[in-house]
N, C-alpha and C positions, 0 to 999 in steps of 0.2 A: 332677474333683470334681463333686459333685452340682449346684453352682451353674452348671456348664458344660453342663447337660443340658436336653433338651426334656421335656415331660410323659411321654413314653414311656421315658425313661431313656437315650436315645441322646445321645452327646456332640455338641454343635453342630458343624456342618461348618466354621464360621468358626474354631473353636478348632483343629481339625485342620489347616486351611489355614495358620494362624499358625505351627504347629509345622513345617510343610513349608517355609514362608518362612524360618524361622530356620535350618533344616538346609541348605536350598539356598543361603542367604546365606553361611553359614559356608564351604561348599565353594567358592562363587564368590569369596569374599574371599581364601581361600588361593590359588586359581588366579591371581587378579588382583594378588596381593601388596599388598593394601590395601583401602580402603573401597569398598563397592559399595552400590547401591540397587536395589530391585525396581522394574522399569518395566512389566512385563506378566506376566499369568498367562493361559495359553491352555489350552483343552480340559480343564478340571477335570471329572473324572468320579468320582462317588461310587459305589462298588461294594457296600460292606458297611457296616453301622453299627459304631461303637465304643461300648462300654458303660463305665460307671464301673467302675474296677478293671482294665480291660484295659491291658496294656503296649503302648505305641506306639513303633515304630521308624520312622525316616525315612531314605531312601536318595536320593542325588543322583547322577545320571549326566550327565556333560558331553556335550552334543550338538554344540555349535558355539562357536567363538570368533571374534568379529568384531573390528573395530578398537577399539571401546570397550565392546562388550557380550559377554555369555556367556549361552548357552541351556542349561538343564538340564532333564532329565526327573526330576521329584521324585515319589517314591512313599511312601506311608505304609502301614505294616503293623501289624496287631494280633496280640497273643497273649493268649488268655484264661488266667487263672491256673490253670485245671484242664486246659489243653491244652498239648501239646508244640510244635506247629507254628505258623507265622505265616501270616496270611491278608492279602492285599492289600486295603486298604479304599478307597484313592483314589490318583489320580495326576494330574499336570498338567505342563505345560511352563512353566517360569519363565524370564523374561529379566531379567538383572541388568546394570547399567551400572557401569563402574569410575569412581570419583570421586577428584578430587584433594583437598587439604586445604581448599580453599574451596568444595567441593561441585560443581565443574564436571566435565564428562566429561573423561576422560583415556584414553590408549591402555592397553589391557589389558597389552600386552607392550611394554616400551620405556622 
């Protein structure tokens, strides 16, 4: 939406990062079979801008599972309304930790 843009009409990187955190968190929650929290974001690289009206898709690829943590490569892709293909706009490595009902770390599997 226009409120999420800079003066040049590009969507703020923080908005895109929030969508990536949501998508990666959903994947991590499924893998951990419960609640997770984001504990780190590494190597965020913005490659292309996202404009108002672009369709944004997020993909999460599981890279590693530790005792209490999961690492995902999360990428965001845009599709312009007048174009058929998707273009990668950014990617980063997200680390999530599995949490119990009290918000303490717990084993991912077990």
